[in-house]
C-alpha positions as CSV (number, residue, x, y, z in Angstrom):
1,R,0.0,0.0,0.0
2,A,1.7,3.1,-1.2
3,P,0.7,6.5,0.2
4,I,-1.2,9.0,-2.0
5,A,-0.2,12.6,-2.2
6,R,-2.8,15.4,-1.8
7,Q,-2.3,16.5,-5.4
8,E,-2.8,12.9,-6.6
9,L,-6.2,12.7,-4.7
10,A,-7.1,16.1,-6.3
11,A,-6.4,14.5,-9.7
12,M,-8.6,11.4,-8.9
13,L,-11.4,13.5,-7.7
14,S,-11.3,15.9,-10.6
15,R,-11.5,13.1,-13.1
16,T,-14.8,12.1,-11.7
17,L,-16.5,15.1,-13.2
18,E,-18.5,14.3,-16.4
19,E,-17.4,17.4,-18.2
20,Y,-13.9,18.1,-16.9
21,E,-12.0,21.0,-18.3
22,E,-8.3,21.6,-17.8
23,E,-8.5,25.2,-16.6
24,T,-6.5,26.9,-13.9
25,G,-6.7,30.2,-12.1
26,E,-5.5,31.9,-8.9
27,M,-5.4,29.8,-5.8
28,P,-4.8,31.3,-2.3
29,F,-2.1,28.8,-1.3
30,N,1.4,29.9,-0.2
31,D,2.9,26.8,-1.8
32,V,1.3,26.9,-5.2
33,A,4.8,26.6,-6.7
34,D,5.2,23.2,-5.1
35,I,2.3,21.7,-7.1
36,S,3.6,19.5,-9.9
37,N,2.9,20.9,-13.4
38,W,0.7,17.9,-14.3
39,A,-1.5,18.5,-11.2
40,V,-2.1,22.3,-11.2
41,H,-5.4,22.1,-13.0
42,Y,-6.6,19.2,-10.8
43,V,-5.7,21.0,-7.6
44,Y,-7.5,24.1,-9.0
45,T,-10.6,22.0,-9.8
46,A,-10.6,20.4,-6.3
47,Y,-10.2,23.8,-4.7
48,T,-12.8,25.6,-6.8
49,E,-15.3,22.8,-6.3
50,G,-14.8,23.1,-2.6
51,W,-13.6,19.5,-2.2
52,M,-10.1,20.2,-0.9
53,I,-8.9,23.3,0.9
54,G,-5.6,24.5,2.4
55,D,-4.5,24.2,6.0
56,D,-4.6,26.8,8.7
57,R,-1.4,28.4,7.3
58,D,-2.8,28.7,3.7
59,N,-0.7,25.8,2.3
60,F,-2.2,23.1,0.1
61,R,0.7,20.7,0.9
62,P,0.4,19.1,-2.6
63,R,3.2,16.5,-2.1
64,S,2.2,15.5,1.5
65,N,0.6,12.2,2.0
66,I,-3.1,12.4,2.3
67,M,-4.7,11.4,5.6
68,R,-7.7,9.2,5.8
69,A,-9.6,12.0,7.5
70,E,-8.9,14.3,4.6
71,V,-10.1,11.7,2.1
72,A,-13.3,11.2,4.1
73,T,-13.8,15.0,4.2
74,A,-13.3,15.4,0.5
75,V,-15.7,12.5,-0.4
76,N,-18.3,13.8,2.0
77,R,-18.0,17.2,0.4
78,I,-18.5,15.7,-3.1
79,L,-21.5,13.8,-1.9
80,G,-23.0,16.9,-0.2
81,R,-23.0,15.1,3.1
82,L,-20.8,17.5,5.0
83,D,-21.9,20.9,6.3
84,S,-19.5,22.1,9.0
85,R,-22.2,24.5,10.3
86,V,-24.3,21.5,11.4
87,A,-23.1,19.3,14.2
88,F,-24.2,15.7,14.5
89,A,-26.7,15.5,17.4
90,G,-25.2,13.5,20.3
91,A,-22.0,12.6,18.4
92,T,-19.2,11.2,20.6
93,I,-16.2,9.2,20.0
94,E,-18.1,6.2,21.3
95,N,-20.6,6.5,18.4
96,L,-18.0,5.4,15.9
97,T,-19.0,2.0,14.6
98,N,-15.4,1.0,14.0
99,A,-13.7,3.1,16.7
100,R,-10.7,0.8,16.8
101,D,-10.0,1.6,13.2
102,F,-9.7,5.3,14.0
103,P,-7.4,5.4,17.0
104,D,-6.3,9.0,16.2
105,V,-9.8,10.5,16.0
106,A,-10.4,13.1,18.6
107,A,-13.9,14.4,19.2
108,G,-12.9,18.0,18.9
109,A,-10.8,17.6,15.8
110,W,-11.7,19.4,12.6
111,Y,-12.2,16.1,10.8
112,F,-14.4,14.4,13.5
113,P,-17.7,15.0,11.7
114,S,-16.2,13.7,8.4
115,V,-14.9,10.5,10.0
116,L,-18.0,10.0,12.1
117,G,-20.2,10.4,9.0
118,A,-18.1,8.2,6.8
119,A,-17.8,5.4,9.3
120,N,-21.4,5.3,10.5
121,D,-24.9,5.1,9.2
122,H,-26.7,8.4,9.6
123,H,-29.7,10.4,8.6
124,L,-29.8,13.9,7.4
125,T,-32.5,16.3,6.3
126,R,-32.1,19.0,3.7
127,D,-34.1,22.2,3.0
128,G,-35.5,23.0,-0.5
129,D,-32.1,24.4,-1.6
130,G,-30.3,21.1,-0.7
131,A,-28.5,22.6,2.4
132,I,-28.2,20.2,5.3
133,H,-30.0,21.5,8.3
134,W,-30.1,18.5,10.6
135,K,-28.4,15.1,10.9
136,Y,-27.9,12.4,13.4
137,I,-25.9,9.2,13.8
138,L,-27.8,5.9,14.0
139,Q,-26.7,4.5,17.3
140,Q,-25.0,1.1,17.5
141,E,-26.9,-1.8,19.0
142,S,-25.2,-2.8,22.2
C-alpha cells in the first residue's frame, strides 16, 4: 500500500467530473509553486469545487501524504454530506461504529464530523435548496 499525495487525490477527484475542463486560475495557497505541473489544473478544480482546501497556514501541501480524514472529508463534500455548520446530534467518539479503526480520532478535531459520518450510518435532512439543516448518527446496537 503506497501512500497517496494530496495532489494525486485532487487528480482522482477531478477526473470524476463528467465534463472536466483543464483550466487553472488563482489559488490562495502559499505553496502553489510546489504543485507539480501535471497537477495544477486538478488542484485548481478540487479547490474551486470546494472538495479540498488548504491548511490553517494557507498551504495546500500538494506532495504531502493524504490522511484518511482528509479523504473522508473530500468524499463527504463531493456527496454533499458534510456541512461544517451543522453538528451531529449526540455525536461522541463512542458513536464510531469502527472506533478501533480510527485510534487517532479526537472528538474536537476538525475532521471528526467527516470520519463520524463516513464510518457510521446516519440520517440527514435538507431544505429546499439542498442545504443540510439536521443530521444524526444511527446508534450502534449494544
